[in-house]
N, C-alpha and C positions, 0 to 999 in steps of 0.2 A: 544476535549472531549465534549465541550458544543454543538458543531454542531452535534455530534453523538447522544447525548441525545435528542436534539431538533428533529432530524429526527425520533427517536423512538416514541417520543410523537406525532408528526404529523402523523406518520404511524398508531398509535393506535387510534387517533381521526378519521382518515379516515376510519379505519376498523369499528369503532363504528357507524359512519355515514352511511356507506354502509350497515351494519347489520340492522340499524333502517329503512333505505330506503327499503330494501328487505322485512322486516317485514311488513311495511306499504303497500307495493305492494301486498303481500300475503293476508293481511287483507282486502284490497280493492277488490281483486278478489273473496274472500269468500263472502264478503258483496254483491257483484253483483250477485253471484250465488244464494244466499238465501234471499235477500231482494229485492222485486220488488216494483213497484210504488203503487200497490194496498195496500201494507202493510205499506205505509208511511203515512197513515191517510188522512182524508178528508181536512185537512187544511195545508198540506205541501206547503211551499213557499208562504203562505198568511199572516204569522205573520207580515212581514215587511210592509204590507198595513194597519195594525191596530194600534190603540193606546188606552190607558186606558181611560175609561169613568166612572165617579163615580156613574151615574144612571143606565147605561146599561151594565156596565162591560167592554165593548170595543166598538169601533166605527171605521169607515174608517178614515184614515188620510186625512186631507184636503190639497189641492194643492200639491199632491204627484204623482210622476211618477216612474214607474219601470216595470220590465219584469216579467210576471208570466209564470212559466214553469214547466211542468210535462212531463213525458215520452211521452205522446201522443199529447201534444200541447204546443205551446209557442206563447205569444202575449204581446203587450205592454198595460199597464194600466195607465190612468191618472185620477185624481180626481179634482173636482172643489173646491172652497172655503168652500162649505158645506159638502165635503167628498163624494159627489155623483160621480159615474162614468158617468159623463154627462158634457155637456158644461156649462159654467158659466151662472147662471140663477138668475133673480131678484125675490124676494118674491112677489112684486107687479107686476101684469101682464101688459105688454106694448103692447099687441096685442089682437085680438079678438078670438084667438084660445081657444078651450076648453082645460082645464088642467087636466091631469090624473096623480095621484100620485100612485106609485106602491111600496108597502111594501113587503119584502121577505128576504129570506136567500141567500145562495150561488147560488141557481138556478136562482134567480132574479138578483143578483149581476153579474152573468154570468161567473162562473168558467167553463172553458173549451172552451170559445168562445171569439172572439174579439168583440169590441163594436157593429159593424154593424150587427153582427149575433145574438145579443140578441133579445128576443121577444119584449122588450120595444122599442128598436130602430126600429125594423121592423114595429111595429104598427104605430109609429110616421111617418116613411118614406112612408108608404102605405096610410096614411090618407089624402093625398093631402092638407097638411097644415091645416087640420081641428083640429088636436090635437097636443099638446106637452105632451110628456110622461116622467115624472120625475121618475127616478129610485132611490129609497131609499134602495135598497138591501144591506144587510150586512151579510156576511157569519156567520152562527151559530145562527142567531136570530130566534125567535119563537113568537107565539101570545102574550105572556105576554109582551115581549119587544115592540111589535107593539103597544100595548095599552099605554105603557110608551112613545113611540116615537110619538104618535098621536099629541101632542101639537105642536111639531116642524113641522109636516107635514101640519097641518092646517094653519100655518103661511104663507104657499105658496098659500092659497086660491084655493084648487083644486075643480073642478066640480065633479070629480069622484075619488074614492079611490078603488084600487084593492089590495087585500091581497093575496099573493101567499102562500098557505098552503102546506108545504112539508109533504106528508103523512108518509114518512119514519121516521120522528123524532119529528115533531112539538107537538104531544101529550105529549111526555116525556119532551120536552124542557121547558114546563111550570113549572115543579116541580123539575127539576134537576138544581143545580146551578154550577156544574162543568162540562163544555162541552169542550172537546178537549184541556184541560189544561187552559181554560179561566174560570174566576169566574164571576157570574152575579146574578141578582135578581131571586127569584123564589116565587111561591105561594104554598098553600097546599089545600087539600080538607076540606072544612068546610061548615057549614050551614048559615054563615053570608051573608047578601045581598051584602055587599061591598067586593071587592077583596083585601085581605091583602097581601102585598108584603114584603118578608123577604130577609135576606142575607146582609143587610146593617150594617156597612160599608163594601162595597165590597173589598175583599182582592186584593191588587194591585201586579201583577207580575212585578218584577223589570225591566225586559226587555221583550218587546213583540217580539223582535227578537234579534239576537246576536249583540254585539257591533262592530264586524268586518263589518257587513252590513252597519252600520251607518258611521263608520270612514273610511273604505276602501272598497267602493262599488265594485270597479273593482276586487279586491282580492276576495271578497265574491262571485262574479259572477263566478269566476274560481273555487273556492272551492265547490260551490253548485253542481258541476258536479260529485262530488265524494260521493259515498254511505257512506263511512266511516265518512265523515264530517257530513252528515245528522244524522247518528247514534249517534255520539258524542254530537251533538246539542240536539238530542232528549233525551239522557240520562241526560244531565245537566238540561234541562227543567223539566224533570220528577222529579228529586231530588228537584229542586226549588219549583215546584208546591206542592209536598207532604209536604215539610217543611212549606210552607205558609198555607196549609190546616190544618196541625196539630196545628199550632199556632192559626189559626182562630177558630177551634173547641174548643181548650182549653180556649180561652179568651171569647168565646160566648156560653158557655154551656147551657144557657137558650134559645139559638136559636135552630137550628136543625142541624143534621149531613148532609151528602152529598145529601140526597134525601128529598124532601118535602113530599114524600109519601113512607114511608119506606117499602121495600120489592118489590116495582115495578121494572121491568126490564128497565134499562136505554136505551136499544135498541128496546124497544117496542115489545119484544117477547110475552108479555102478550096479546097484541092486535092481532098480526099475528098468534100466536099459543095459543089460549085461554085455551087449555086443557093441557098445558105442566106442570102445577103444580096445587095443590089444590086451590090456591088463584088467579091464573093467570086471570081467567075470570073476577072476581070482580075487580082486579087491573086495567085491561083494561077499564072496564066501569067507574071506578073512574077517570082515566085520561081523558076520554071523557066528564065526568061531569064538571071537572075543565075547560077544553077547551071550552065547550059550554058557560059557565059563562063568560069567557073572551071575546069570539066573540060577545056575546050579549051586553056587555058593549061597545065594539067598534062600533057595529051597532047603538046602541042608541045614542052614542055621535055624530056620523056622521049624523044621522037623525035630531038631534037638529040643526045641521049646514046646513041642506038641501043639503047634499052631497050624491050623489048616491054611493052605495057600492056593491061590489061583491067579491066573493072568487074565486081565481084561484086554482083549484085542481091540485097540482103538483105531479104526480106519480114519484116514485123512482124505483130502481130495485127490491125493496121488493114487489111491486105490481105484478111483473112478476116472483115471486117465487124464487128470487135469494138470499134473505137474510136468510131465514129459510126454509130448504127443507120441505115443508108442507106435511102433510098427505093428502090423496086424498079428504077427506071431507072438507078440508080448501081451495080447489081449485075449480074454476068454470070450465065450459066445455072447456075453452081455456088454462087451466092450470095456471091461474092467482090467486093471493090471494087478494081478495077485502075487507078484514076485516076492515082495517083502512079507506078505502074509504067509506064503508057503514056506519061506525060509524059517520064519518063527514057529509055525505050527509043527513042522517036521522036527525041530529041535525040542519043542515042548513034549511031543509024543515020545521022543527018545529019552528025555529026562523023567518022564512020568509025571509031569506037572499038569494039573487041571487048567483048563482055559475056558473063557466065556467069549464067544465070537459073534458079534452082531454085524459083521461086514456085509452079509447078504440081506439083512433087513434094513440097514441104513442106505440111503441114496443121496444124491446131490441136493435134493430138496431139503434135506436135514442140515445143510450147511448154509451159513450166511453167504450171500452172493459175492461180497467183496472180501470179507474176512474168511479165514480158513477154518474157523471153529464151528462146533455144532450149535444149531438152534435148540430151543427147548424140546422140539420133537425128537432130535437125535438123543438127547439125554433121557427122554422118556423111553425110547426103544432100548437103550443100554440098561436102564433100570429094570425093565421087564425081564430081560435075559438074566440079570443078576439074581432077581427074585426067583426065577425058575431054578437056577443053579442052587440057590440056598435051600429051596424046598426039597431038592434031590439029596442034599447031604444031611 
């Protein structure tokens, strides 16, 4: 009798297990049909390379190695003790090479390419031992964070500082403190000479990646291959982020809500499509004013230290009319949208800041089809323009 009941229980457990397995397989098939890599967001698979930072919101983990993988590419990433995707480096120089420090976001960090294909590595390797190029890129950073980051960069005594300005989001990054689920500092538009930074204390997300990645890395590498696992992770992170955001807003009511410039579009539609709403043109110009103020502070600080400074103009797919299908009057004769580029270049000329602009040499073939970052060919073109600029100075 006991044996018969046990068999029935085991049979029922097996049926439940099979039913769940079939349900998961069906759900995974549906997820693969309707969720592609482009919808997984610009920071998919990069949380594990980050950790919380009380000043900047997040930073690269130091002495960390892992595999970065998306549908179109896969490569290994290792960081040094300073969190740079670079060899171990001393703050005090031990050779006669000129030292270049490069600030930037995911385009500088090198999402989409292995180390040797990044423009910073190419410049260093092509310079015949004249330069060492330190890559301080962190995905999601923008000009305000570069200003905050400047103290650390100057500890390395650079001769030249290059700031990679991402046209697609850097204007907005200065005034939005919630980017891709991360929280960080932000500023607002005001008439004060000094830049006031808000958002402190920065809300800390409990996990920058899931606990499985930390505890069972081999299991996590296996699970990352499944879209259903990604969606579950994304849903949990979204709930966690919203909860932290609600608590932060409630306990800091005298601060500001999600945006430092209320009403402005987080994706810079106000810049690329200045006529999409009644206030969009003024919003876009406001973002440019804030950005100009920040770049001016960075330039002045570097000039005080006798450090040469230039902006690398980093085009995104938005410049090639892929973000907002522009009306004809927003396009040039090549079908490109240069609104963000023109705003930046006008301000750089006014400030007397050098710039390196590869927007006309890069094209859509230099971007991954699903991902928004440059392929090795894009980095190669950027590196050539940097080397030309270096030869001129």
